[in-house]
C-alpha positions in Angstrom: 17.4 26.6 -3.5 16.6 23.9 -6.7 14.3 25.5 -9.3 12.2 22.6 -9.0 11.4 23.6 -5.7 11.3 27.4 -5.6 8.1 28.4 -5.1 6.9 32.1 -6.0 4.9 34.0 -3.6 1.7 34.5 -5.3 1.8 30.2 -5.5 -1.9 28.4 -6.0 0.0 25.5 -4.4 -0.6 25.9 -0.7 -3.4 27.2 -1.0 -6.1 25.4 1.1 -9.0 24.5 -1.8 -11.6 21.5 -2.0 -11.0 18.2 -3.8 -11.1 19.1 -7.5 -14.4 16.2 -7.6 -15.7 17.3 -4.4 -19.3 18.1 -5.2 -19.1 15.0 -7.6 -18.5 12.9 -4.8 -21.0 14.5 -2.6 -23.8 14.6 -5.0 -23.3 11.3 -6.2 -22.4 12.7 -9.9 -18.9 11.3 -10.3 -18.9 8.6 -12.7 -16.4 6.0 -12.2 -15.9 2.9 -15.1 -19.1 0.7 -14.3 -21.1 4.0 -14.7 -19.9 4.5 -18.5 -21.9 1.1 -19.4 -24.9 3.0 -20.2 -23.8 4.9 -22.7 -22.7 1.4 -25.2 -25.5 -0.6 -26.9 -25.6 -4.3 -26.8 -22.7 -4.7 -23.9 -22.0 -8.3 -22.7 -21.6 -9.3 -19.3 -19.1 -11.5 -18.3 -18.9 -13.7 -14.9 -16.6 -16.1 -13.9 -16.6 -19.4 -13.3 -14.9 -19.9 -10.3 -12.8 -22.7 -8.7 -14.0 -24.7 -5.6 -10.0 -26.1 -4.9 -7.1 -24.5 -3.4 -5.1 -27.1 -5.5 -5.9 -28.6 -8.3 -5.6 -30.0 -12.2 -8.3 -29.2 -14.4 -8.9 -32.3 -15.8 -12.2 -31.2 -18.0 -13.3 -28.3 -19.3 -16.5 -28.0 -21.1 -18.2 -24.9 -21.9 -21.3 -26.9 -23.3 -23.9 -26.1 -20.1 -23.7 -22.7 -20.6 -24.9 -22.9 -23.5 -28.1 -24.1 -23.5 -28.7 -21.1 -20.8 -31.2 -18.3 -22.6 -28.8 -14.9 -22.7 -25.8 -16.4 -23.1 -23.7 -15.9 -25.7 -20.0 -17.1 -25.3 -17.3 -18.7 -23.1 -13.8 -16.9 -22.6 -11.5 -19.8 -22.4 -7.5 -20.2 -23.0 -8.4 -21.7 -26.4 -9.8 -18.1 -27.6 -6.4 -16.3 -26.8 -4.9 -15.3 -30.0 -1.4 -14.0 -28.1 0.0 -14.8 -24.6 -2.3 -16.4 -21.9 -0.6 -14.4 -18.9 -1.7 -11.8 -17.2 1.2 -10.8 -15.6 4.4 -9.1 -16.3 6.7 -12.0 -15.3 4.8 -15.2 -17.0 3.7 -16.9 -14.0 0.0 -15.5 -13.9 -2.7 -17.5 -16.9 -5.2 -15.4 -17.7 -6.6 -19.4 -18.2 -5.0 -21.6 -15.6 -4.5 -25.5 -16.2 -3.9 -25.9 -13.0 -5.8 -24.3 -10.3 -3.8 -22.7 -7.7 -6.6 -20.8 -5.3 -9.8 -21.5 -4.6 -11.8 -19.1 -6.0 -10.0 -18.8 -9.2 -11.4 -18.1 -12.3 -11.0 -21.1 -14.8 -13.3 -19.9 -17.8 -15.7 -16.7 -18.1 -19.4 -16.4 -19.5 -20.6 -13.7 -21.8 -24.2 -13.0 -21.5 -26.5 -10.4 -22.0 -27.3 -9.4 -19.0 -25.4 -10.1 -15.8 -27.7 -12.8 -14.6 -27.8 -14.6 -17.7 -24.0 -15.0 -17.8 -24.0 -15.5 -13.9 -26.3 -19.0 -14.9 -24.4 -19.9 -17.5 -21.0 -19.9 -15.2 -23.2 -21.9 -12.7 -24.3 -24.4 -15.3 -20.6 -24.7 -15.9 -19.5 -25.7 -12.4 -22.4 -27.9 -11.8 -21.6 -30.0 -15.1 -18.8 -28.6 -17.3 -15.7 -28.9 -15.4 -14.0 -31.4 -13.2 -11.1 -30.8 -11.0 -8.2 -33.5 -9.6 -7.1 -32.1 -6.5 -3.9 -31.6 -5.3 -2.0 -30.7 -1.5 -2.0 -27.3 -0.6 -0.5 -25.1 1.0 -2.3 -22.1 2.9 0.0 -20.7 6.3 3.0 -19.1 5.9 4.0 -21.6 8.8 3.0 -24.3 6.3 5.0 -23.4 3.7 8.3 -22.7 5.7 7.6 -26.0 6.7 7.4 -27.6 3.6 10.4 -25.2 1.8 7.7 -23.6 -0.5 9.0 -20.7 -1.6 9.3 -18.1 -4.8 11.4 -15.4 -6.2 14.7 -14.7 -5.3 16.3 -14.1 -1.9 17.0 -10.9 -0.5 20.2 -10.0 2.4 20.4 -6.5 3.9 24.1 -6.4 5.9 26.1 -4.0 8.0 29.0 -5.0 10.1 29.4 -8.0 12.4 26.4 -9.2 14.2 27.6 -12.2 16.0 30.1 -10.4 17.4 28.2 -7.4 18.3 25.5 -10.0 19.5 27.9 -11.6 21.5 29.4 -8.6 23.5 26.2 -7.1 23.6 24.6 -6.8 27.6 21.4 -8.1 26.6 20.5 -10.3 23.8 16.3 -11.5 23.1 15.2 -13.7 20.4 11.9 -14.0 19.5 9.2 -14.3 16.1 6.9 -11.9 15.1 3.5 -13.0 12.9 0.9 -10.8 11.4 -1.9 -11.0 8.7 -2.4 -9.6 5.7 -5.5 -7.0 4.8 -8.1 -6.6 2.5 -8.0 -3.2 0.0 -12.0 -3.1 0.2 -11.9 0.1 -1.7 -15.7 1.0 -2.3 -15.6 0.4 -6.0 -15.1 -3.4 -7.0 -12.6 -3.8 -9.8 -14.2 -2.7 -13.3 -13.3 -2.5 -17.4 -15.3 -1.8 -20.5 -13.5 -2.8 -23.4 -15.1 -1.9 -27.0 -13.6 -2.2 -30.0 -13.4 0.4 -33.1 -14.3 -0.1 -37.4 -10.2 -0.2 -37.4 -9.9 -3.0 -34.8 -8.5 -0.3 -32.3 -9.3 -1.5 -28.3 -10.3 1.0 -26.3 -10.6 0.3 -22.5 -11.7 1.7 -19.5 -10.3 0.4 -16.8 -10.3 1.3 -12.7 -6.6 0.9 -12.7 -4.0 2.5 -10.9 -1.0 1.4 -13.7 -3.1 2.5 -17.7 0.4 1.9 -19.2 0.6 -1.6 -17.7 -2.9 -2.8 -18.5 -2.5 -1.4 -21.9 0.6 -3.7 -22.1 -1.3 -6.8 -20.7 -4.3 -6.4 -23.0 -2.1 -6.1 -26.3 0.3 -9.1 -25.3 -3.0 -11.2 -24.9 -4.8 -10.2 -27.8 -1.6 -10.5 -30.0 -1.2 -6.8 -31.1 1.2 -4.1 -30.4 0.7 -1.6 -27.5 -0.7 1.0 -30.5 -3.4 -0.5 -30.4 -5.2 -0.7 -27.4 -6.1 2.8 -25.6 -6.5 2.3 -21.7 -8.1 5.4 -19.8 -9.0 5.6 -16.0 -11.3 8.2 -15.3 -11.3 7.6 -11.7 -11.1 5.4 -9.0 -13.5 4.7 -6.3 -10.1 4.0 -3.9 -7.1 1.6 -4.8 -5.0 1.5 -2.0 -2.3 -0.9 -4.5 -4.8 -3.1 -5.5 -5.9 -1.7 -9.2 -1.7 -1.6 -9.6 -1.0 -5.0 -11.1 -4.4 -6.4 -10.3 -6.7 -5.0 -12.9 -4.9 -6.3 -15.9 -6.4 -9.6 -16.2 -9.8 -8.6 -16.1 -9.3 -5.7 -18.8 -7.6 -8.8 -20.8 -11.1 -10.7 -20.5 -12.9 -7.6 -21.3 -10.9 -6.5 -24.6 -10.4 -10.2 -25.7 -14.4 -10.7 -25.3 -15.3 -7.5 -27.3 -12.6 -8.7 -29.7 -13.8 -11.6 -30.5 -18.0 -10.7 -30.5 -17.3 -7.3 -32.1 -19.8 -6.2 -29.1 -18.7 -3.9 -25.6 -17.7 -5.9 -23.0 -18.2 -4.9 -19.4 -16.6 -6.9 -16.0 -17.4 -5.5 -13.1 -16.5 -7.8 -9.5 -19.3 -8.2 -7.2 -17.3 -8.3 -3.7 -17.4 -11.6 -2.8 -15.3 -12.3 -6.2 -12.9 -9.4 -5.3 -12.3 -10.2 -1.8 -12.2 -14.3 -3.2 -10.0 -13.7 -6.7 -7.7 -10.5 -6.0 -4.1 -10.1 -3.7 -4.3 -8.5 -0.3 -1.4 -7.1 1.9 1.5 -9.7 2.0 1.4 -11.3 5.9 4.4 -12.1 7.1 6.9 -14.4 9.5 9.9 -12.4 11.4 12.4 -14.7 12.9 14.7 -12.5 15.0 17.2 -11.8 17.5 18.6 -8.6 18.6 21.1 -7.1 20.9 21.5 -3.8 23.2 24.0 -2.1 25.4 23.9 -1.4 28.8 22.0 2.1 27.8 19.8 0.9 25.6 21.2 1.1 22.5 20.4 -1.0 19.4 24.1 -2.9 18.8 22.6 -6.3 16.2 19.5 -7.3 14.6 19.2 -10.7 12.5 16.5 -11.2 11.3 14.8 -13.5 8.8 11.7 -12.1 7.1 9.3 -14.3 5.0 6.5 -12.7 3.4 3.1 -14.5 2.3 3.3 -14.4 -1.4 0.4 -16.0 -2.3 0.2 -18.4 -5.7 2.3 -16.4 -7.9 4.9 -13.1 -7.3 2.7 -10.3 -8.6 4.9 -7.6 -6.7 5.7 -9.7 -4.0 9.8 -9.4 -4.7 9.7 -5.6 -4.7 7.3 -5.5 -1.7 9.6 -7.9 0.0 12.8 -5.1 -0.7 10.5 -2.3 0.5 10.5 -4.5 3.9 13.7 -5.3 4.5 14.9 -1.5 3.6 12.7 -0.6 6.2 12.9 -2.6 9.0 14.9 0.2 10.7 12.3 2.0 10.9 13.7 5.4 12.9 16.4 3.9 14.5 20.5 3.4 13.9 21.5 0.1 14.3 24.9 -0.8 13.7 25.1 -4.6 12.8 22.5 -5.2 10.8 21.8 -9.3 9.0 18.2 -9.4 7.6 17.4 -12.1 5.2 14.3 -11.8 3.3 11.9 -15.2 1.4 8.8 -15.3 -0.3 6.5 -17.8 0.5 4.6 -19.6 -1.8 1.0 -20.4 -1.1 -1.9 -21.8 -2.4 -4.1 -18.5 -2.3 -4.6 -15.4 -4.0 -1.7 -14.0 -5.2 -0.7 -10.9 -3.0 0.2 -7.8 -4.1 0.8 -4.3 -3.2 -0.9 -2.1 -0.5 -0.6 1.3 1.0 3.4 1.1 1.9 4.3 -1.4 0.0 6.1 -3.8 2.5 7.5 -0.6 4.5 4.8 -1.5 7.1 5.6 -4.9 7.5 9.3 -4.1 7.4 8.8 -1.6 10.0 6.2 -3.6 12.3 8.5 -5.7 13.0 11.3 -3.6 14.8 8.4 -1.7 16.3 7.4 -5.3 17.7 10.8 -6.0 19.3 11.2 -2.2 21.0 7.7 -3.0 22.4 8.4 -6.4 23.5 12.1 -5.6 24.7 11.5 -2.6 26.8 10.1 -3.6 30.0 12.6 -6.3 30.1 15.1 -3.1 29.4 13.3 -1.8 32.4 13.3 1.4 30.1 9.8 2.9 28.9 8.7 2.3 25.2 8.8 5.8 24.8 12.3 5.9 26.0 14.0 3.0 24.1 12.6 4.5 20.7 13.6 8.2 21.3 17.1 7.4 22.4 18.3 5.0 19.7 16.7 7.5 16.6 18.9 8.6 13.9 21.3 11.4 14.1 22.7 13.4 11.1 25.5 11.7 9.1 24.5 8.2 9.7 23.2 5.8 7.2 20.7 2.9 6.6 21.8 -0.7 6.4 21.7 -0.8 2.7 23.9 2.7 2.6 21.4 5.7 2.5 22.7 8.7 4.7 19.5 9.7 6.7 19.0 13.4 5.7 16.9 15.6 8.2 16.4 13.1 11.2 16.3 16.9 12.9 12.7 16.8 11.9 11.8 13.6 13.3 12.9 15.2 16.5 11.3 18.2 16.5 8.1 16.3 15.3 9.2 14.2 18.4 9.5 17.1 21.1 6.3 19.2 19.2 3.9 16.3 19.8 5.4 15.9 23.7 4.6 19.7 24.4 1.5 19.8 22.2 -0.4 17.0 23.6 0.8 17.5 27.0 2.6 13.8 27.0 4.4 14.1 30.7 1.0 14.9 32.1 -1.2 12.7 30.8 1.1 10.0 31.6 0.5 10.9 35.1 -2.8 11.1 34.6 -3.5 7.8 33.2 -0.9 5.6 36.3 -3.4 7.9 38.9 -6.5 6.3 36.5 -4.5 2.8 36.6 -4.0 2.3 40.2 -7.7 3.3 41.0 -9.4 1.2 38.1 -8.8 -2.6 38.5 -11.1 -3.8 35.9 -10.2 -1.0 33.3 -6.5 0.4 31.9 -5.3 3.4 29.9 -1.9 4.0 28.2 -0.2 5.9 25.7 2.3 5.1 23.0 3.9 7.1 21.1 5.4 5.6 17.9 7.7 7.6 14.8 8.0 7.0 11.1 10.9 7.3 8.8 9.7 6.1 5.1 11.9 6.5 1.9 10.0 8.2 -1.0 10.6 6.9 -4.6 9.9 3.2 -6.7 12.6 0.7 -6.0 12.9 0.2 -9.3 14.8 3.2 -10.5 13.4 2.9 -14.0 9.9 3.7 -12.7 10.5 7.3 -11.4 9.8 8.7 -14.3 6.8 11.1 -15.3 5.2 12.6 -18.7 2.6 15.1 -18.9 0.6 17.3 -22.1 -0.7 20.9 -21.4 -2.3 22.5 -23.6 -3.3 26.2 -23.9 -6.6 27.1 -25.9 -6.5 30.3 -28.2 -9.3 31.7 -25.2 -6.4 31.1 -22.1 -8.5 27.9 -20.6 -5.3 25.6 -19.9 -6.0 21.4 -20.3 -3.7 18.9 -18.4 -3.1 15.3 -19.4 -0.5 13.7 -16.9 0.0 9.7 -16.4 -1.3 9.7 -12.9 -4.5 8.5 -11.7 -7.2 10.0 -9.8 -8.3 7.8 -6.8 -9.8 9.9 -4.2 -6.2 10.9 -3.2 -6.1 14.6 -4.3 -3.7 13.8 -7.3 -5.7 16.1 -9.6 -6.0 18.6 -7.5 -2.5 18.9 -6.8 -1.8 19.1 -10.4 -4.2 21.9 -10.9 -2.2 23.7 -8.6 1.2 22.8 -10.2 0.1 24.1 -13.3 -2.0 27.3 -12.5 1.2 27.8 -10.3 3.8 27.4 -12.8 1.9 29.3 -15.8 1.0 32.1 -13.2 -3.0 31.8 -13.5 -6.0 31.7 -11.7 -6.9 28.0 -10.8 -10.7 28.2 -12.4 -8.3 28.7 -15.8 -7.3 24.9 -15.8 -9.1 21.8 -16.4 -7.7 18.2 -15.9 -8.6 15.6 -18.5 -8.6 11.4 -17.3 -6.0 10.1 -17.7 -5.0 7.8 -21.2 -2.4 6.0 -22.6 -2.7 8.0 -26.1 -2.4 11.1 -24.3 0.7 10.5 -22.3 3.0 6.9 -23.1 5.1 5.1 -20.9 3.5 5.8 -17.4 4.7 4.6 -14.0 2.3 3.1 -11.6 0.2 5.8 -9.2 1.9 4.4 -6.6 4.8 4.5 -4.0 3.5 7.8 -2.5 5.1 9.7 -5.6 2.4 11.0 -8.1 2.6 14.3 -6.6 6.2 14.1 -6.9 6.7 12.3 -10.3 3.3 14.2 -12.3 3.9 17.3 -10.7 7.7 17.0 -12.1 6.1 16.5 -15.5 3.1 19.4 -15.3 6.0 21.7 -14.3 8.0 21.1 -16.9 5.2 21.6 -20.0 4.0 24.9 -18.2 7.0 25.7 -17.9 8.0 26.1 -21.4 4.8 27.5 -22.8 5.5 30.2 -20.0 8.8 30.9 -21.6 7.5 31.3 -25.2 4.9 33.2 -24.0 7.7 35.5 -21.9 9.4 35.8 -25.0 6.1 36.9 -26.6 5.3 39.6 -24.0 8.6 41.4 -24.1 8.4 43.0 -21.0 4.9 44.7 -22.1 3.2 42.9 -18.6 -0.2 41.7 -21.0 -3.1 39.9 -19.0 -3.4 36.5 -19.4 -6.0 36.1 -22.5 -3.9 39.0 -24.8 -0.6 37.6 -23.7 -1.8 34.3 -25.2 -4.0 35.6 -28.3 -1.0 37.5 -29.4 0.6 34.5 -29.3 -1.2 32.4 -31.1 -1.7 35.0 -34.0 2.5 35.1 -33.9 2.6 31.4 -34.2 3.8 30.1 -30.7 3.3 26.9 -29.9 0.6 26.9 -27.1 1.2 23.1 -25.6 4.1 21.2 -24.5 5.1 17.9 -23.7 6.9 17.3 -20.3 9.0 15.0 -18.7 10.4 14.3 -15.0 13.1 12.2 -13.9 13.8 11.6 -10.4 17.8 12.6 -9.5 20.0 11.3 -7.5 18.9 7.9 -6.9 21.0 4.4 -7.4 20.3 1.1 -6.4 22.0 -2.6 -6.8 19.1 -5.2 -6.5 21.7 -8.0 -6.2 23.8 -6.8 -3.0 20.7 -4.5 -1.8 23.0 -1.4 -1.1 22.9 1.9 -2.5 20.9 5.6 -2.2 17.0 3.9 -3.5 15.0 6.7 -2.3 14.4 10.4 -3.1 14.3 11.6 0.4 12.2 10.3 3.9 9.2 11.5 5.3 8.8 11.8 9.3 5.8 11.7 11.4 5.4 11.1 14.8 1.8 9.7 16.5 0.9 9.9 20.2 -1.8 7.7 20.3 -4.0 7.2 23.8 -6.6 3.7 24.5 -8.5 2.4 27.3 -8.9 -1.4 27.2 -11.6 -3.2 29.2 -10.4 -6.1 31.2 -13.6 -8.2 31.5 -13.5 -8.7 27.4 -10.4 -7.0 25.7 -12.6 -4.2 23.6 -11.3 -0.6 23.2 -11.7 2.8 22.4 -9.2 5.5 21.1 -9.5 8.0 23.2 -7.2 10.9 21.4 -4.8 10.6 18.4 -1.9 13.8 18.5 -0.3 13.5 14.4 2.2 15.9 13.8 3.8 14.8 10.4 6.3 15.9 7.7 4.9 16.6 4.3 7.4 18.9 3.3 6.0 22.6 1.9 2.7 21.2 1.2 1.0 21.8 -1.6 -2.7 21.4 -0.7 -2.6 20.9 2.9 -6.7 20.5 3.4 -5.5 16.9 0.5 -2.2 16.6 2.9 -4.3 15.9 6.5 -7.5 14.1 5.0 -4.5 11.9 3.6 -2.6 12.0 7.1 -5.9 11.2 8.9 -7.7 8.3 6.3 -4.1 6.6 6.6 -3.3 6.6 10.2 -7.3 5.1 10.7 -6.4 2.4 7.7 -3.2 1.7 9.3 -5.3 1.3 12.6 -7.6 -1.0 10.7 -4.8 -3.5 9.6 -3.0 -3.4 13.4 -6.4 -3.9 15.5 -9.6 -5.3 13.5 -9.1 -6.4 10.1 -9.0 -9.9 10.9 -8.4 -11.6 7.1 -9.0 -15.2 8.4 -8.8 -18.2 5.5 -10.2 -22.1 5.9 -7.0 -24.1 7.3 -8.7 -27.0 7.7 -8.2 -30.2 5.8 -12.3 -30.4 4.7 -13.8 -29.5 1.1 -13.4 -25.5 1.9 -9.6 -25.8 2.4 -8.1 -22.2 1.2 -11.5 -20.3 1.1 -11.5 -17.0 2.0 -14.0 -16.8 5.1 -14.0 -13.1 5.1 -16.0 -12.3 2.0 -18.1 -9.3 2.7 -18.2 -6.4 5.5 -20.8 -8.8 7.6 -17.3 -10.9 8.2 -14.7 -8.2 7.6 -14.3 -5.6 10.5 -13.3 -2.3 8.4 -12.9 1.1 10.5 -16.0 2.8 11.2 -16.6 6.0 12.8 -17.1 4.4 16.3 -13.2 3.4 15.9 -12.3 7.2 15.3 -10.6 8.8 17.9 -12.7 10.8 20.2 -10.0 13.9 19.7 -8.2 13.7 16.6 -5.3 16.1 16.5 -3.3 16.4 12.7 -0.6 19.2 12.6 1.8 19.7 9.4 5.4 20.1 10.5 6.1 23.4 9.8 9.3 25.0 8.1 10.1 22.0 6.4 10.7 22.9 2.6 12.0 20.0 0.9 14.8 20.6 -1.9 14.9 18.8 -5.4 11.4 18.1 -5.1 8.3 20.4 -7.1 7.6 23.3 -4.8 9.5 22.2 -2.1 6.6 19.3 -1.2 6.8 15.5 0.0 4.6 12.3 -0.5 1.7 12.4 1.7 -0.2 8.9 0.8 2.3 5.8 2.3 3.8 7.4 5.1 1.3 8.0 7.9 -0.7 4.6 7.5 2.5 3.7 9.7 1.8 5.9 12.4 -0.8 3.5 13.7 1.3 1.7 15.3 0.8 4.0 18.4 -2.4 2.3 18.8 -0.9 -0.9 18.6 1.4 -0.2 20.6 -0.9 1.9 23.7 -2.6 -1.9 23.6 0.0 -3.4 24.2 0.9 -1.1 27.2 -2.8 -1.0 28.8 -2.8 -4.8 28.7 0.5 -5.3 30.3 -1.1 -2.7 32.6 -3.2 -5.7 34.4 -0.3 -7.5 35.1 3.2 -6.5 37.4 5.6 -3.9 36.4 8.2 -4.9 33.8 5.6 -8.0 32.0 6.5 -8.3 28.1 3.6 -8.7 26.0 3.5 -10.4 22.8 0.7 -9.1 20.7 -1.2 -10.3 18.4 -1.4 -8.8 15.2 -4.4 -8.0 13.7 -5.1 -6.7 17.9 -8.8 -7.5 17.9 -10.4 -7.3 21.0 -9.7 -11.4 21.1 -6.2 -11.1 21.1 -6.2 -8.0 23.1 -8.4 -10.3 26.1 -5.4 -13.1 25.7 -2.9 -10.5 26.3 -4.5 -9.1 29.3 -4.7 -12.7 30.9 -0.9 -13.5 29.9 -0.1 -10.0 31.5 -2.2 -11.2 35.0 -0.8 -14.2 35.2 3.2 -13.3 34.3 5.9 -12.3 36.6 8.5 -9.9 35.3 11.1 -11.5 32.8 14.5 -11.7 34.2 17.0 -11.2 31.1 19.4 -14.2 30.9 23.3 -13.7 29.4 23.6 -14.4 25.6 25.1 -17.8 24.3 27.0 -18.2 21.8 25.4 -19.7 18.7 23.2 -18.8 15.1 19.2 -18.4 15.4 18.1 -21.5 14.2 16.0 -20.8 10.5 13.0 -21.7 12.0 12.7 -18.8 14.6 13.1 -21.0 18.0 14.9 -19.6 20.5 18.7 -20.4 20.7 20.3 -21.7 23.6 20.2 -19.2 26.7 18.3 -16.6 24.7 15.3 -14.6 26.4 12.3 -16.3 25.4 9.4 -14.5 24.2 6.1 -14.5 26.4 4.4 -17.9 25.4 1.4 -17.1 22.5 -2.1 -17.0 23.4 -4.3 -19.9 23.5 -6.1 -19.0 20.2 -2.4 -19.1 18.4 -1.3 -22.4 19.1 -0.9 -24.4 15.8 -3.4 -27.6 15.6 
């Protein structure tokens, strides 16, 4: 057992403790970025002027109309930027654009004494101060594919001889899978507050998952070195990846305004602004061919994945890489050729979202299994189980899959604890006696790699102070967005120092305390920052042990003795993930420290008249290693599952695809038009179990990441809906279910099932699958799309 993962008997990690800010959350006392505005005098409020076109050239921008509005102080334009007019890290995201690239993009910002004054000033500019020359726009990923509108680098994961394997396969299927994005809809919208002190130092409070990158962007916009800018993140009211790259521009606007006016500047988006200005989860299109042998084992997969990147690259390239690395999910596929590309569309720049491409890649293979299983004459759960990875097998990109037995244990545990065989028999009886309602039970697995795709990001720092009275203060590079990272870090520090939890306090994340931090993302926050906190605490503990010299002094006495002996009572800790190696050019190597596993079984009931459904029961067994904080981990699993179910079944993100004046506008701008999961969508029975005996050697105190992997457990709900819709038709019907599987989509799937006949597989005919995804000659075509999916 490694020193990093070894856990003492009296550890504070593993205890059932509440979230460190739980009381503040439920009483409303927790402070967020915008709550700090009242602490400053003479704050200016910023409001954007948003473009009414998806794609246009700005032919005139005159801020004068706003200056006639009482209370307007200044208008920020590109001419005011002393440094680099860009809010990203790749040079393709102008802070103040000359060419509008999506409907709702900010072309300038108005600063006012009040938010109302700034809003009225922005309206004045929009009405008479700016002219546009509209340009042709590309809105959908299919439009981009047809027009050859792509950006960034294409990627290719390959292994074996796909063409030969497809030719020799017992059965081959061809199809397309297309699914939409997802709005983050965090409770706290984007917010920044910037002040400049008497020496010109810029201090920015920002709701950001990546304070160091926010610091760097603000610095290059202002044309100053990084040390002239400090960014603090007190806490976030949700992030989900939407505050990894997207906050930088808003922080830069606040900092630029504060620098030019000498007054504090506040940026806080309304919900409609947040939805129309910020990126979402990437929607994807996939065209695929897949082969099976006579026993139902995968023989080959060929696919082209096209992600909808929006107007700039943002994080689209690493999202695509992770999607390609997760297209196998939990299944061994001996011959693989999967290509990936990024569409350039005139929409918000799509960005990180919980799972970071993993859900998109895994949805492709789960959709393939769900559609092919009936045509193979197999139950979907049996097709899944017989294709699991086994010991010694490697992924298509060359990484060995360690501990595949944990997935089997989780699968078998659910089969027994949730009485799946008994319930399947009960469901068959129910369906046979109910013509207008059907039930189904689906089981799906998850294998998710943990670490950043970009190896240098897998490092973290921490600063731990022990004060003379024995109290402890922690600073680390991770940010808190409600996920419980700070709670876990307090437990790690208490364990490493050997002190009670109440002795430890955690300070807000600041770039002047821990520099050069990575984003709190990729489910790596606890792994990375926990390793750094543990390292700092162990340095201090070693010095104290030398002072104690076996005397067994009480903690307070030991600290006092060390201080009098002039022993250093603080330390900077550092951690980097070992064992990683990745070649981005060849898409081969060992990009992940380990895999997290999980299994979910979901039972649904569907109404045959409307397509409405309810989730009757969900059972989950998930691998979090030796949990650092079980209550936090169970909450993360529940929340991730529900958010995944929202993406797959409810959250219907819509854009105006017509040719009218609103082309490219997000039409789902509020909770009134964008359906989020609520209590009514929660499973009636919801059982979550942490997989026992799952110590992860080489990770902090034997734990595993938990933030992202459980989101993909929600595939079980979508697959159960597919099976329930199919139950309205004859046996052996293959159902193509849209994503999100809204009641409307489920209704059309039911109609297809009612009118379908069981498919008869057609022998494979040689020839590559066309790049546009249309079926090759002789292949089995997917079920026709329902009427509402037909392109017009």
